[in-house]
N, C-alpha and C positions, 0 to 999 in steps of 0.2 A: 690659620695654623695656631695651636695652642702656644702660650707663653710659658715655657718650662722654667723660667727664672722667677716666676711668681712664688711667694711664700706658701700660698694655698697649695700649689703643686708639690712643693717640698714636703709639706706635712702629709699630703695623701700619699706620697711615695714612701715616707718613713713608716706610715701605718701599714702600707702594703707590704713592706719588708717584715714588720711584726707578724702579720698574718701568714706570710709565706714560710718564715723560719718556724713559727709555732705550728703551722700545718705540717711542715716537714717531720717534726717530732712525732705528731700523731699518725701521719701516713706511714711513716717507717715503722712505728710500733705495731701498727695494723698489719704491715707487710710481714713482719717476723712471726706473728701469731696465726697467719693464714697458710696458704699453700706453697707459695714461692720460698726458696731458700734465700739466705743473705747473699749468696754468691750470684743468684738470679737478680737480686735488687741492684747489685753493683753493675753487672753488665747492662741491664736496662738503663741505668743512669748514665753511664759513659757512652753507650751506643746512641741514645737519643741526643745527648748533648753534643756529640761530634757531628751528628747529622744536621742538627740546628746551626752549629757554628761553621760548617763546611764551606760556605760561600766566603768567609773572611779569614780562613786559616792562613792562607799565603800572605795576605796582607799584614796581619797583625801577629804573626809568629814572633816571639821575643828573640831576635837574632843577636841582641846585644849581650845575651846571657850565655854562659857555658852549659854544656848538656847536663852536668852534675848539679848545677844550680836549678835548672828546670825540674830535675827529678826530685830534688829535695822539697821544692815548693809544691810540686804535684802530689807527693806522698802525704803532704800536710792536709790536702783536701781530697785525697784520693782513696785508694784501696785500704792502706793501714787505718786511716782515720774512719772510713765507713765500716771496715770490719769490726773495729772496736765499738763503734756507735751501735751498729745492728746487733752485735754479739751481746752487748750490755743490755739491750732491750729484750732479750730472751730471758732475763733474770729479774729486771726491775721495770716499774711502770714509767709512763711518760713524765709525770711530775718530777721523778728522781732523775730522769735523763736531762730534762730541761734545766733543773736547778744545778746539778752537779757540773754539766758540760759548760753551761753559760756562766755559772758562778765561779768555777775555778779558772776559767779562761783568762780574766784579767790578772789573776795571780801569776800564772805561768808566764804569760806575755810580759808582765811587768818584770819578772825576774830575768827572762831572756833579754828583754830590752836593756836592762841595767848592765848585763854582761857584754852584749854584742854592740849595742848602740850607745852605751854610756849615758843612757836616759835614766838618771837616779829618780825614784819616785819620792815626792814630797810627803809631808806628814799626813796630809788628808788621804792621799792615795794608799799609804801604808795602813792607815786606819780602816779604809775600805776593805783591804785584803784581810785584815784581822776579823772584821765583821763577816766577810765571805766565808772564812773558815768556820765561824760559829754556825752560820745558817747551813752550810754543807754538812757539818758534823750532826746537826739535828736530822737531816735527811738520812744520814748514814745509820741512824739509830732507828728509823721508822720501819716498822713491820706490820702496821695496821692498814695501810693503803691498799686498795684493790689491785691485784696484780703483782704484789711483791712475793718473789719466790723465797723459800727458806734460805737459800744461799745467795741472797741479793747482793752480798758483799762482792761477789765476783763481778756482777754488772757494774757496781760502783767503781771498782778498780778499772774496768774497761772505759767507763765514762771519763775518768781522770786521764787514762792513756790517750783517748781521743782528743781531749782538751789540749794535752801537751803537743800532739801533732798539729793542731790548728795553730797553736802559739808559735811553733817552728815556721809554719806557712806565713804567719803574719810578719815575723822578723825577716824572713827572707825576702818577702815582697817588698818591705821597706828598704832593706839593705841593698838589694839588687835592682830596684826601681821598676818592678812589674806593674803594668797599667791593668785596669779592669778588663779591657778588651783582650789584652795579651793573656790574661788569666783565663778568660772565657774559652780561648782556643787551645792553649797549651796544656792545661790541666786535664781536661777530659781525653784528649788524644794521646797524651803521654801515658796515662794509665790504661787506655784501651790497647796500646800497642803491646804492652807487656802482660796485662792481665787477661786479654782476650784469648790468646793461645793457651794460657794456663786454665782458664775456665773451660774451654772447649775440650781439652784433653784429660784433665784430671779431677775437676771439682764436681761435687753432686749437684744435680739439677732437677728442678720440678717444673720448668717453664713449659714443657710439653704437655703437662697435665693440668696446669693451673687454668682456672676460668679466664676468659678474655677480659672480663671487668677488672680482675686483679692486675693483669699484665698491662692494660691501658692506663689504669690509675697510677701504678707505680712508675711506669715508663715516662708518662707525661709529667708527673710531679717531680720525681727525681731528676729527670734530665732537663726540664725546662725551668722549674720554679727556682730553687736556690742557685743553680748554676748560671742562669741567664737573666731572668727577670729581676731577682733580688739584687744582683750585682749592679744593674742599671738603675734601679730605684734607689739603692743605697747611695750610689754616687750622686744622683740628682738631689737627694735630700741634703747631703752634706754641702753641696754647692749652693743651695738656695736658703736653707734655714740654719745651716752651721753645724759644727761638730757636737756642741754641747746639747742642744735640743734633740739632735739625732740620737746621741747616747742615752738621753733620757727615755725616748721612745723604745729603744732596743731593750731596756730594762723590763719592759712589759712582756718579753718573750716567754720566760718561765711560767708566769701566772696565766697568760693567755693559752699556752700549751695545755696546762693543767685544766683550764676551764673547757677547752675544746674536747679533751679526753674523756670528759664525764659522759656526755650523750653518745659519743662515737664508740667508745671502748668501755664504757661503764666503770671507769677507774675513778673512784671518789677518793681524793686525798684525805688522810687523817688530820687530826688537829696538829699533831707534830709536824706533819709534812707542810701544812699551810703556814705554820710558824717559821719553819726553816725557809720556806719560799719567800716570805715577806722580808725576813732578815736578809736573805741573800740578795733580793732586789735593791735594798738600801745599800748593801755592800757594793754591788755593781755600779750604782750611781756614783758613790765615792771614789772607787777605783778607777772609774772612767774619767775622773778629774773634775766632777761636779762638786763644788764647795757650797756649803749652805749659805745663801745670800749673795753668791757670786756665780758668774758664768764660767763654765769649764773650758778646756782646751783640747780635750781628747775624745775621740769618738770610738764607739764599739767597732770591732774588726769585722771585715767582710769574710764570711765563711758559710759553711754548710755545703 
């Protein structure tokens, strides 16, 4: 049996999460520009995730939480979050999505943590948030990257809204003590219970005419990658190599996504986009609690 407490396993898991989260941005962007609707993408995600988690739903259902608490947390990684993410990708490319969602997440999470958890950010984290705003501002001005629509600002606003929902999910998870396995079962099934009937009765669909290759790719990646594999790898990385090194690895997600999008989507970031991406990556490290010359104490959040 492999020793899952070895540091080498932790580093591999951390890099695996980077690949999964980066790949999610690219696969999702690919999904919204092909045949399937964003509503199809969401039903595939929740349907596959529920099927995969079915054997452990009864055992790990969060019975210690109230129904409205489960609903709040589920929305933070569920339909509202995905609708904004997928919707934004109809207007802006992968590099914008990765930078704006990952870049503003520590900012929104820090503000909510200060309000609800009384976790006041120190000077370095505040500096990181300021750097984040600068990097994201450059992305907001970018109109030269391949795939940027004339009204890309709509997509940018959607990405900011998506980041806010994830921040709410993070704070609720911390506040109400939701474990990774409980999140794996409660988030997809809660969303499927109310979104499934809405999708079947009212929302536009293209799943019956889409190629099977699209359906299999989106169903497998959306339902298994971020929802199940990434959660387990992220938890393992934190336990073996610690929060600060894990946070440093997660800062690679925007850049990795931009690189993957070049051969798959032919989305070449402009010089302005690359500059904003680099600045945002530095801001993520500072906002995550990594001080120059010292180890940090905060890890990047579980999401996607």
